[in-house]
TORVOBA-169123 format. One line per field, with one value per residue (C-alpha): residue number from 1; residue in three letters; z, x, y. Coordinates in nm, 2 decimals. Each point is the difference from the previous one (the first is absolute). Example, Ala and Ser with C-alpha at 12.3 -4.5 7.8 and 13.67 -1.06 7.14 Angstrom:
2
k 1, 2
r Ala, Ser
up 0.78, -0.07
east 1.23, 0.14
north -0.45, 0.34
This chain:
518
k 1, 2, 3, 4, 5, 6, 7, 8, 9, 10, 11, 12, 13, 14, 15, 16, 17, 18, 19, 20, 21, 22, 23, 24, 25, 26, 27, 28, 29, 30, 31, 32, 33, 34, 35, 36, 37, 38, 39, 40, 41, 42, 43, 44, 45, 46, 47, 48, 49, 50, 51, 52, 53, 54, 55, 56, 57, 58, 59, 60, 61, 62, 63, 64, 65, 66, 67, 68, 69, 70, 71, 72, 73, 74, 75, 76, 77, 78, 79, 80, 81, 82, 83, 84, 85, 86, 87, 88, 89, 90, 91, 92, 93, 94, 95, 96, 97, 98, 99, 100, 101, 102, 103, 104, 105, 106, 107, 108, 109, 110, 111, 112, 113, 114, 115, 116, 117, 118, 119, 120, 121, 122, 123, 124, 125, 126, 127, 128, 129, 130, 131, 132, 133, 134, 135, 136, 137, 138, 139, 140, 141, 142, 143, 144, 145, 146, 147, 148, 149, 150, 151, 152, 153, 154, 155, 156, 157, 158, 159, 160, 161, 162, 163, 164, 165, 166, 167, 168, 169, 170, 171, 172, 173, 174, 175, 176, 177, 178, 179, 180, 181, 182, 183, 184, 185, 186, 187, 188, 189, 190, 191, 192, 193, 194, 195, 196, 197, 198, 199, 200, 201, 202, 203, 204, 205, 206, 207, 208, 209, 210, 211, 212, 213, 214, 215, 216, 217, 218, 219, 220, 221, 222, 223, 224, 225, 226, 227, 228, 229, 230, 231, 232, 233, 234, 235, 236, 237, 238, 239, 240, 241, 242, 243, 244, 245, 246, 247, 248, 249, 250, 251, 252, 253, 254, 255, 256, 257, 258, 259, 260, 261, 262, 263, 264, 265, 266, 267, 268, 269, 270, 271, 272, 273, 274, 275, 276, 277, 278, 279, 280, 281, 282, 283, 284, 285, 286, 287, 288, 289, 290, 291, 292, 293, 294, 295, 296, 297, 298, 299, 300, 301, 302, 303, 304, 305, 306, 307, 308, 309, 310, 311, 312, 313, 314, 315, 316, 317, 318, 319, 320, 321, 322, 323, 324, 325, 326, 327, 328, 329, 330, 331, 332, 333, 334, 335, 336, 337, 338, 339, 340, 341, 342, 343, 344, 345, 346, 347, 348, 349, 350, 351, 352, 353, 354, 355, 356, 357, 358, 359, 360, 361, 362, 363, 364, 365, 366, 367, 368, 369, 370, 371, 372, 373, 374, 375, 376, 377, 378, 379, 380, 381, 382, 383, 384, 385, 386, 387, 388, 389, 390, 391, 392, 393, 394, 395, 396, 397, 398, 399, 400, 401, 402, 403, 404, 405, 406, 407, 408, 409, 410, 411, 412, 413, 414, 415, 416, 417, 418, 419, 420, 421, 422, 423, 424, 425, 426, 427, 428, 429, 430, 431, 432, 433, 434, 435, 436, 437, 438, 439, 440, 441, 442, 443, 444, 445, 446, 447, 448, 449, 450, 451, 452, 453, 454, 455, 456, 457, 458, 459, 460, 461, 462, 463, 464, 465, 466, 467, 468, 469, 470, 471, 472, 473, 474, 475, 476, 477, 478, 479, 480, 481, 482, 483, 484, 485, 486, 487, 488, 489, 490, 491, 492, 493, 494, 495, 496, 497, 498, 499, 500, 501, 502, 503, 504, 505, 506, 507, 508, 509, 510, 511, 512, 513, 514, 515, 516, 517, 518
r Met, Ser, Leu, Leu, Lys, Ser, Ala, Ala, Thr, Val, Gly, Gly, Leu, Thr, Leu, Val, Ser, Arg, Val, Leu, Gly, Phe, Val, Arg, Asp, Gln, Leu, Ile, Ala, Phe, Val, Leu, Gly, Thr, Ser, Phe, Val, Ala, Glu, Ala, Phe, Phe, Val, Ala, Gln, Arg, Phe, Pro, Asn, Leu, Phe, Arg, Ala, Leu, Phe, Ala, Glu, Gly, Ala, Phe, Asn, Asn, Ala, Phe, Val, Pro, Leu, Phe, Ala, Lys, Arg, Val, Glu, Gly, Glu, Gly, Glu, Ala, Lys, Ala, Arg, Asp, Phe, Ala, Ile, Glu, Val, Phe, Ser, Phe, Leu, Leu, Ala, Trp, Leu, Val, Ala, Phe, Ser, Ala, Val, Ala, Met, Ile, Ala, Met, Pro, Ile, Val, Ile, Tyr, Val, Ile, Ala, Pro, Gly, Phe, Lys, Ala, Asp, Gly, Glu, Lys, Phe, Gln, Leu, Ala, Val, Asp, Leu, Thr, Arg, Ile, Cys, Phe, Pro, Tyr, Leu, Leu, Phe, Met, Ser, Leu, Thr, Ala, Leu, Gln, Ser, Gly, Val, Leu, Asn, Ser, Leu, Asn, Arg, Phe, Thr, Ala, Ala, Ala, Ala, Ala, Pro, Ile, Leu, Leu, Asn, Val, Val, Met, Ile, Ala, Ser, Asn, Val, Val, Ala, Trp, Leu, Leu, Ala, Thr, Gly, Asn, Thr, Pro, Glu, Thr, Gly, Tyr, Ile, Phe, Ala, Trp, Gly, Ile, Phe, Ala, Ser, Gly, Val, Ala, Gln, Tyr, Ala, Leu, Leu, Ala, Ile, Ala, Cys, Arg, Arg, Ala, Gly, Met, Arg, Leu, Leu, Pro, Arg, Trp, Pro, Arg, Leu, Thr, Pro, Asp, Val, Lys, His, Val, Ile, Lys, Leu, Ser, Ile, Pro, Gly, Ile, Ile, Ser, Gly, Gly, Val, Met, Gln, Ile, Asn, Leu, Val, Val, Ala, Thr, Met, Ile, Ala, Thr, Thr, Leu, Pro, Gly, Ala, Val, Ala, Phe, Leu, Tyr, Tyr, Ala, Asp, Arg, Leu, Tyr, Gln, Leu, Pro, Leu, Gly, Val, Ile, Gly, Val, Ala, Ile, Gly, Val, Val, Leu, Leu, Pro, Asp, Leu, Ser, Arg, Lys, Leu, Arg, Ala, Gly, Asn, Glu, Ala, Gly, Ala, Leu, Asn, Ser, Gln, Asn, Arg, Ala, Leu, Glu, Leu, Ser, Met, Phe, Leu, Thr, Leu, Pro, Ala, Ala, Ile, Ala, Leu, Met, Ala, Ile, Pro, Asn, Pro, Ile, Ile, His, Thr, Val, Phe, Glu, His, Gly, Ala, Phe, Thr, Arg, Ala, Asp, Thr, Phe, Ala, Val, Ala, Pro, Ala, Leu, Leu, Ala, Phe, Ala, Ser, Gly, Leu, Pro, Ala, Phe, Ser, Leu, Thr, Lys, Val, Phe, Gln, Pro, Gly, Phe, Tyr, Ala, Arg, Glu, Asp, Thr, Arg, Thr, Pro, Met, Arg, Phe, Ala, Val, Ile, Ser, Val, Ile, Val, Asn, Val, Ile, Gly, Ser, Ile, Leu, Leu, Ser, Leu, Val, Leu, Gly, His, Val, Gly, Ile, Ala, Met, Ala, Thr, Ser, Leu, Ala, Ala, Trp, Val, Asn, Thr, Ile, Leu, Leu, Gly, Val, Thr, Leu, Ser, Arg, Arg, Gly, Leu, Phe, Thr, Leu, Asp, Glu, Arg, Cys, Arg, Arg, Arg, Leu, Pro, Arg, Ile, Val, Ala, Ala, Ala, Leu, Ala, Met, Gly, Ala, Leu, Leu, Leu, Ala, Gly, Ala, Trp, Ala, Leu, Glu, Gly, Asn, Tyr, Ala, Glu, Ser, Ala, Gly, Phe, Leu, Ala, Ala, Ala, Trp, Gly, Leu, Ala, Val, Leu, Val, Ala, Gly, Gly, Val, Val, Gly, Tyr, Phe, Val, Leu, Ala, His, Ala, Thr, Gly, Ala, Met, Arg, Phe, Ser, Glu, Val, Lys, Ser, Met, Leu, Lys, Arg
up 0.69, 0.27, -0.21, -0.29, 0.23, 0.17, -0.34, -0.12, 0.30, -0.06, -0.37, 0.02, 0.22, -0.21, -0.30, 0.17, 0.07, -0.36, -0.15, 0.23, -0.11, -0.36, 0.09, 0.18, -0.29, -0.25, 0.19, 0.03, -0.38, -0.07, 0.21, -0.05, -0.31, -0.07, 0.11, 0.20, 0.31, -0.06, -0.03, 0.32, 0.19, -0.13, 0.10, 0.34, 0.08, -0.15, 0.25, 0.33, -0.17, -0.08, 0.36, 0.12, -0.23, 0.10, 0.38, 0.07, -0.26, -0.12, 0.32, 0.26, -0.19, -0.10, 0.32, 0.28, -0.11, 0.01, 0.34, 0.14, -0.15, 0.16, 0.34, -0.02, -0.10, 0.26, 0.29, -0.01, -0.08, 0.31, -0.07, -0.37, 0.10, 0.22, -0.30, -0.23, 0.24, 0.02, -0.38, -0.03, 0.25, -0.17, -0.34, 0.11, 0.14, -0.31, -0.23, 0.18, -0.02, -0.37, -0.10, 0.17, -0.18, -0.34, 0.02, 0.08, -0.28, -0.25, -0.27, -0.02, 0.00, -0.29, -0.19, 0.03, -0.07, -0.27, -0.16, -0.31, 0.20, 0.08, -0.34, 0.09, 0.32, 0.06, -0.04, 0.22, 0.28, -0.02, 0.02, 0.31, 0.17, -0.08, 0.11, 0.33, 0.05, -0.11, 0.19, 0.34, -0.19, 0.03, 0.38, 0.03, -0.27, 0.14, 0.33, -0.18, -0.19, 0.33, 0.15, -0.33, 0.06, 0.35, -0.12, -0.30, 0.23, 0.21, -0.32, 0.02, -0.35, -0.04, 0.17, -0.16, -0.34, 0.04, 0.12, -0.36, -0.08, 0.23, -0.21, -0.31, 0.19, 0.14, -0.35, -0.16, 0.26, -0.07, -0.37, 0.12, 0.21, -0.30, -0.21, 0.26, 0.03, -0.39, 0.02, -0.32, -0.15, 0.23, 0.28, 0.25, -0.11, 0.05, 0.36, 0.07, -0.14, 0.21, 0.32, -0.10, 0.00, 0.35, 0.13, -0.14, 0.18, 0.33, -0.08, -0.09, 0.31, 0.22, -0.16, 0.06, 0.35, 0.08, -0.17, 0.21, 0.32, -0.08, -0.07, 0.34, -0.16, 0.10, -0.09, 0.23, -0.04, 0.28, 0.03, -0.30, 0.09, -0.22, 0.15, -0.14, -0.17, -0.16, -0.12, -0.15, -0.20, -0.12, -0.10, -0.21, -0.12, -0.16, -0.29, 0.01, -0.06, -0.34, -0.10, 0.13, -0.17, -0.32, -0.21, 0.16, -0.04, -0.37, -0.03, 0.17, -0.24, -0.28, 0.14, 0.03, -0.37, -0.10, 0.14, -0.27, -0.27, -0.07, 0.15, 0.07, 0.38, -0.06, -0.28, 0.21, 0.30, -0.18, -0.16, 0.34, 0.16, -0.26, 0.04, 0.38, 0.00, -0.07, 0.18, 0.32, -0.02, -0.08, 0.06, 0.31, 0.16, -0.04, 0.13, 0.31, 0.09, -0.11, 0.23, 0.34, -0.13, -0.10, 0.32, 0.22, -0.21, 0.01, 0.38, 0.03, -0.22, -0.27, -0.31, -0.22, 0.10, -0.07, -0.35, -0.07, 0.10, -0.24, -0.29, 0.05, 0.03, -0.32, -0.18, 0.11, -0.06, -0.36, -0.07, 0.08, -0.09, -0.35, -0.15, 0.16, -0.14, -0.35, 0.01, 0.09, -0.28, -0.26, 0.06, 0.17, -0.21, 0.07, 0.37, 0.03, -0.24, 0.22, 0.34, -0.04, -0.32, 0.14, 0.10, 0.01, -0.12, -0.38, -0.29, -0.03, 0.36, -0.07, -0.28, 0.22, 0.30, -0.19, -0.11, 0.36, 0.13, -0.24, 0.11, 0.37, -0.06, -0.14, 0.34, 0.19, 0.04, 0.12, 0.27, 0.11, 0.01, 0.21, 0.27, -0.02, 0.01, 0.26, 0.30, -0.06, 0.11, 0.26, 0.19, 0.05, 0.12, -0.31, -0.11, -0.15, -0.31, -0.12, 0.08, -0.24, -0.28, 0.07, -0.05, -0.33, -0.10, 0.08, -0.20, -0.30, 0.04, 0.02, -0.30, -0.20, 0.08, -0.11, -0.32, -0.11, 0.08, -0.25, -0.27, 0.12, 0.24, 0.30, -0.15, 0.03, 0.37, 0.04, -0.19, 0.22, 0.31, -0.13, -0.11, 0.35, 0.15, -0.21, 0.09, 0.37, -0.03, -0.19, 0.25, 0.29, -0.15, -0.12, 0.33, 0.20, -0.24, 0.03, 0.38, -0.01, 0.16, -0.29, -0.27, -0.23, 0.10, -0.26, 0.01, -0.05, -0.29, -0.17, 0.03, -0.07, -0.38, -0.03, 0.18, -0.24, -0.30, 0.13, 0.07, -0.35, -0.17, 0.21, -0.12, -0.36, 0.07, 0.15, -0.30, -0.23, 0.22, 0.01, -0.38, -0.03, 0.25, -0.13, -0.08, 0.37, 0.07, -0.26, 0.14, -0.12, 0.16, 0.36, 0.34, 0.00, -0.32, 0.14, 0.33, -0.18, -0.22, 0.29, 0.20, -0.30, -0.03, 0.37, 0.03, -0.32, 0.12, 0.35, -0.13, -0.28, 0.23, 0.25, -0.28, -0.14, 0.34, 0.05, -0.34, 0.03, 0.36, 0.14, 0.25, 0.00, 0.04, 0.33, 0.14, -0.10, 0.15, 0.32, 0.01, -0.04, 0.26, 0.25
east -1.98, 0.25, 0.11, 0.09, 0.17, 0.21, 0.09, 0.10, 0.23, 0.16, 0.01, 0.15, 0.28, 0.05, 0.03, 0.28, 0.17, -0.04, 0.13, 0.30, 0.02, 0.01, 0.30, 0.16, -0.05, 0.12, 0.32, 0.04, -0.06, 0.25, 0.27, -0.06, -0.22, -0.08, 0.35, 0.07, 0.04, -0.35, -0.15, 0.18, -0.13, -0.36, -0.01, 0.15, -0.28, -0.27, 0.05, -0.06, -0.28, -0.17, 0.00, -0.10, -0.31, -0.07, 0.06, -0.08, -0.21, -0.17, -0.05, -0.04, -0.18, -0.26, -0.02, 0.12, -0.18, -0.36, 0.05, 0.17, -0.26, -0.28, 0.17, 0.03, -0.37, -0.13, 0.25, 0.18, 0.35, 0.17, -0.10, 0.08, 0.35, 0.06, -0.10, 0.24, 0.29, -0.06, 0.02, 0.29, 0.21, -0.06, 0.06, 0.33, 0.13, -0.10, 0.16, 0.33, 0.02, -0.11, 0.24, 0.29, -0.06, -0.06, 0.32, 0.20, -0.16, 0.01, 0.21, -0.26, -0.28, 0.15, 0.05, -0.38, -0.13, 0.26, 0.11, 0.13, 0.26, 0.19, 0.17, 0.16, 0.20, 0.07, -0.37, -0.11, 0.23, -0.09, -0.37, 0.07, 0.20, -0.25, -0.30, 0.16, 0.04, -0.36, -0.17, -0.04, -0.22, -0.26, 0.01, -0.04, -0.26, -0.21, -0.02, -0.07, -0.29, -0.15, 0.03, -0.16, -0.29, -0.05, 0.01, -0.23, -0.26, 0.00, -0.06, 0.36, 0.12, 0.26, 0.31, -0.04, -0.05, 0.30, 0.24, 0.09, 0.12, 0.30, 0.11, 0.02, 0.17, 0.27, 0.05, 0.04, 0.26, 0.17, 0.03, 0.16, 0.25, 0.08, 0.05, 0.23, 0.20, 0.00, -0.07, -0.20, -0.14, 0.19, -0.07, 0.09, -0.30, -0.22, 0.13, -0.08, -0.35, -0.05, 0.10, -0.25, -0.28, 0.11, 0.01, -0.34, -0.16, 0.13, -0.12, -0.35, -0.04, 0.11, -0.25, -0.29, 0.11, -0.02, -0.34, -0.13, 0.12, -0.17, -0.32, 0.01, 0.10, 0.37, 0.09, 0.29, 0.08, -0.06, 0.11, -0.17, -0.29, -0.22, -0.33, -0.34, -0.02, 0.34, -0.11, -0.31, 0.21, 0.23, -0.29, -0.14, 0.34, 0.10, -0.24, 0.05, 0.37, -0.08, -0.30, 0.13, 0.34, -0.11, 0.13, 0.34, 0.00, -0.07, 0.28, 0.25, -0.11, 0.06, 0.34, 0.10, -0.08, 0.15, 0.34, 0.03, -0.04, 0.27, -0.09, -0.36, 0.02, 0.09, -0.25, -0.28, 0.11, -0.02, -0.33, -0.13, 0.10, -0.20, -0.33, 0.04, -0.05, -0.38, -0.04, 0.15, -0.18, -0.34, -0.04, 0.21, -0.13, -0.36, 0.08, 0.17, -0.29, -0.29, 0.09, -0.03, -0.30, -0.19, 0.11, -0.15, -0.33, -0.05, 0.07, -0.28, -0.23, 0.00, -0.01, -0.14, 0.28, 0.26, -0.15, 0.00, 0.36, 0.10, -0.19, 0.15, 0.35, -0.05, -0.14, 0.29, 0.26, -0.11, -0.05, 0.37, 0.16, -0.15, 0.14, 0.34, 0.01, -0.10, 0.26, 0.28, -0.11, -0.03, 0.33, 0.25, 0.29, -0.02, -0.04, 0.30, 0.21, -0.06, 0.02, 0.29, 0.19, 0.31, 0.35, 0.04, -0.37, 0.01, -0.25, 0.01, -0.11, -0.29, -0.12, 0.03, -0.18, -0.29, -0.19, 0.04, -0.16, -0.28, -0.06, 0.01, -0.24, -0.26, -0.03, -0.01, -0.38, 0.00, 0.26, -0.20, -0.34, 0.17, 0.05, -0.37, -0.13, 0.24, -0.11, -0.36, 0.14, 0.26, -0.25, -0.21, 0.31, -0.01, 0.36, -0.03, -0.21, 0.25, 0.28, -0.15, -0.04, 0.36, 0.13, -0.18, 0.14, 0.35, -0.04, -0.13, 0.30, 0.26, -0.14, -0.05, 0.34, 0.18, -0.21, -0.01, 0.36, 0.10, -0.17, 0.02, 0.29, -0.03, -0.32, -0.17, 0.08, -0.17, -0.30, -0.04, 0.01, -0.28, -0.20, 0.03, -0.12, -0.31, -0.07, 0.03, -0.22, -0.28, -0.02, -0.01, -0.27, -0.22, 0.02, -0.10, -0.29, -0.12, 0.01, -0.21, 0.28, 0.04, -0.21, 0.05, -0.25, -0.18, 0.25, 0.30, -0.18, -0.07, 0.34, 0.24, -0.08, 0.05, 0.33, 0.12, -0.12, 0.18, 0.32, 0.01, -0.06, 0.28, 0.23, -0.08, 0.10, 0.33, 0.08, -0.07, 0.21, 0.29, 0.00, 0.01, 0.29, 0.20, 0.30, 0.03, 0.12, 0.27, 0.34, 0.12, -0.29, 0.14, -0.16, -0.18, -0.18, -0.11, -0.11, -0.19, -0.17, -0.10, -0.13, -0.23, -0.12, -0.07, -0.17, -0.21, -0.09, -0.11, -0.20, -0.15, -0.10, -0.18, -0.18, -0.11, -0.10, -0.21, -0.16, -0.09, -0.12, 0.27, 0.10, -0.12, 0.24, -0.17, 0.06, 0.36, 0.05, -0.17, 0.21, 0.32, -0.10, -0.06
north 1.28, -0.08, -0.30, 0.23, 0.25, -0.27, -0.15, 0.34, 0.04, -0.34, 0.05, 0.35, -0.10, -0.32, 0.23, 0.20, -0.33, -0.12, 0.32, -0.02, -0.37, 0.12, 0.21, -0.29, -0.24, 0.27, 0.03, -0.38, -0.03, 0.27, -0.16, -0.37, -0.03, -0.37, -0.13, -0.31, 0.22, 0.14, -0.35, -0.12, 0.30, -0.04, -0.37, 0.10, 0.25, -0.22, -0.28, 0.19, 0.19, -0.33, -0.11, 0.34, -0.03, -0.36, 0.02, 0.36, 0.19, -0.32, -0.19, 0.26, 0.27, -0.26, -0.21, 0.24, 0.32, -0.13, -0.16, 0.31, 0.23, -0.20, 0.01, 0.37, 0.02, -0.25, 0.00, 0.33, 0.11, -0.14, -0.36, 0.05, 0.12, -0.31, -0.22, 0.19, -0.04, -0.37, -0.03, 0.24, -0.20, -0.33, 0.15, 0.15, -0.33, -0.19, 0.25, 0.00, -0.38, -0.01, 0.28, -0.17, -0.33, 0.16, 0.21, -0.31, -0.20, 0.29, -0.18, -0.27, 0.26, 0.19, -0.32, -0.06, 0.35, 0.09, -0.33, 0.18, 0.18, -0.33, 0.02, 0.33, -0.05, 0.37, 0.10, -0.29, 0.09, 0.37, -0.10, -0.21, 0.29, 0.27, -0.21, -0.07, 0.38, 0.07, -0.29, 0.17, 0.25, -0.28, 0.01, 0.38, 0.02, -0.28, 0.17, 0.33, -0.16, -0.12, 0.35, 0.13, -0.23, 0.13, 0.36, -0.06, -0.16, 0.31, 0.21, 0.14, -0.05, 0.27, -0.14, -0.35, 0.15, 0.23, -0.28, -0.12, 0.35, -0.07, -0.30, 0.23, 0.28, -0.24, -0.16, 0.34, 0.07, -0.33, 0.11, 0.33, -0.20, -0.22, 0.31, 0.16, -0.32, -0.03, -0.38, 0.01, -0.32, -0.23, -0.25, 0.27, 0.20, -0.31, -0.03, 0.37, -0.05, -0.31, 0.18, 0.27, -0.25, -0.11, 0.35, 0.09, -0.29, 0.13, 0.35, -0.11, -0.21, 0.29, 0.24, -0.24, -0.07, 0.37, 0.03, -0.30, 0.15, 0.33, -0.19, -0.17, -0.33, -0.04, -0.35, -0.13, -0.37, -0.24, -0.36, -0.17, -0.23, -0.21, 0.12, -0.09, 0.35, -0.05, -0.35, 0.15, 0.26, -0.28, -0.21, 0.29, 0.10, -0.33, 0.03, 0.38, -0.04, -0.15, 0.21, 0.33, -0.03, -0.16, 0.29, -0.03, -0.38, 0.05, 0.26, -0.23, -0.28, 0.24, 0.09, -0.37, -0.06, 0.33, -0.09, -0.25, 0.27, 0.26, 0.34, -0.11, 0.07, 0.36, 0.05, -0.13, 0.20, 0.33, -0.08, -0.11, 0.33, 0.20, -0.18, -0.01, 0.38, 0.00, -0.33, 0.13, 0.34, -0.14, -0.38, -0.04, 0.33, -0.12, -0.35, 0.14, 0.22, -0.23, -0.30, 0.17, 0.20, -0.32, -0.17, 0.28, 0.01, -0.38, 0.00, 0.25, -0.20, 0.26, -0.22, 0.28, 0.23, -0.26, -0.07, 0.38, 0.02, -0.28, 0.15, 0.35, -0.16, -0.19, 0.30, 0.22, -0.27, -0.05, 0.37, 0.05, -0.33, -0.06, 0.32, -0.06, -0.35, 0.11, 0.29, -0.24, -0.23, 0.28, 0.19, -0.24, 0.11, 0.37, -0.06, -0.24, 0.22, 0.31, -0.17, -0.25, 0.04, 0.18, -0.11, -0.37, -0.06, -0.02, 0.04, -0.38, -0.03, 0.23, -0.22, -0.31, 0.15, 0.16, -0.31, -0.14, 0.32, -0.04, -0.36, 0.09, 0.30, -0.23, -0.16, 0.33, 0.01, -0.35, 0.07, 0.30, -0.19, -0.27, 0.27, 0.08, -0.36, -0.17, 0.22, -0.14, -0.34, 0.11, 0.23, -0.31, -0.20, -0.21, -0.04, -0.35, 0.10, 0.26, -0.25, -0.26, 0.25, 0.13, -0.35, -0.04, 0.34, -0.11, -0.32, 0.20, 0.23, -0.27, -0.20, 0.32, 0.14, -0.32, -0.04, 0.37, 0.06, -0.27, 0.21, 0.36, 0.00, 0.24, 0.16, -0.34, 0.00, 0.34, -0.12, -0.30, 0.22, 0.21, -0.31, -0.15, 0.33, -0.01, -0.36, 0.09, 0.31, -0.17, -0.29, 0.24, 0.22, -0.29, -0.17, 0.31, 0.05, -0.36, 0.01, 0.32, 0.20, 0.24, 0.14, 0.30, 0.27, 0.21, 0.29, -0.24, -0.19, 0.33, 0.15, -0.29, -0.03, 0.38, -0.02, -0.26, 0.21, 0.31, -0.19, -0.16, 0.34, 0.15, -0.29, 0.09, 0.36, -0.11, -0.21, 0.29, 0.23, -0.25, -0.02, 0.38, 0.03, -0.29, 0.23, 0.09, -0.36, -0.03, -0.08, 0.35, 0.19, 0.01, -0.02, 0.34, -0.08, -0.34, 0.15, 0.27, -0.25, -0.23, 0.30, 0.09, -0.36, -0.03, 0.33, -0.06, -0.35, 0.12, 0.30, -0.21, -0.28, 0.23, 0.19, -0.33, -0.13, 0.31, -0.02, -0.37, 0.03, -0.23, 0.27, 0.36, 0.29, 0.09, -0.35, 0.01, 0.34, -0.12, -0.32, 0.20, 0.25, -0.28
């Protein structure tokens, strides 16, 4: 039950962050729409986010956390803290050097990750400038991710889950600054937003540093040394860099190809933001909590407990992710119209983003399942197997993006991203099963088909509701009509799904009530 409670804590705070992120993205869409300034800014923030996922969230949450959690369990918190400081100090030194080189070489970097921008000198230079401003975000967020791993291993999930809220608060404030200065849809607004990204990195690092100090884990850097423990983390991190950040790698590949298509970077960004809401609240929350939980149980030799944790995580993940995916696929136009279609974001942009959202949503269950399956390898210090599957996934994504984009444009890129996610998930799940490390228990086997049936029936209800409320989304209807219509659809979908889940036995009302109470 502690797994569900911890996941609810992370998921609840992530939900607050995602809601504020919605507000942030609405304001960005209102001010910048899908203009060249928007595309330059989206590329600028994508790059440091890639390396944050690869070097920090991917590598250290998957290599550092199991080692740290086992030290806490076996040697005590004092020894674990010394280990964390060693890794922290080395990571800080490496990040400073890497960031300095990257910022100097930024024109070359942008040419590689955004080759389509080269034809537009103004957009290319703006992307270079904004990425240089945003890049130190990598340094602060990588250290923040390490601090998050420390806190998560101590079962202190609140501060780490709350940190991303600061990013959205700072970016909303940046929009207010842009409004006060009346910079509008201009490069000046792009600079304001980029400095907002930088400031949010500093704020999140400070919050986690305070939380670590209060937990008795104050991480003050020492002179970096390549100790045997640090070497062990690096050895495990190298494959973890690829496997843990595979989704980010795929998104960057998508961005590279998208820069060669008019408006595609912005279209994919807005679609990505919408499907990241359920992924962050459900998939990422379960993944964050499951890894240290499995590590502790395996350290104690509790294989049965570890298997039960994985089954309950998979069950909960699918119960919440499947209806979210089907809802995004059933009513993408009403969602995008209501959330983004204001100011500089036009009706034509809505029609361009909607099919990309549908394509991304088809991969949502796969992205979520990956967060359930990967900890089964990482908790056993096996980072190589997920790495191999991640490489295969990236190859599928690159080939798929190139081929499908020739026929379907930016929508083909989104489809290839989802296809790659399913390939990665299937390989992970099948391998765990073949090794005898994961099997569906009786409860999970009984409930999964019922969850699928309830989610599909809910999708049919949403399609019928969208048809009945079609007039609410006419250009002449206005925002209030669209918002009222979407509220009805969402409320009807949620109520309908839980009623169907109860009726089919996928999840009883009493279980939902108990889960929400915890």
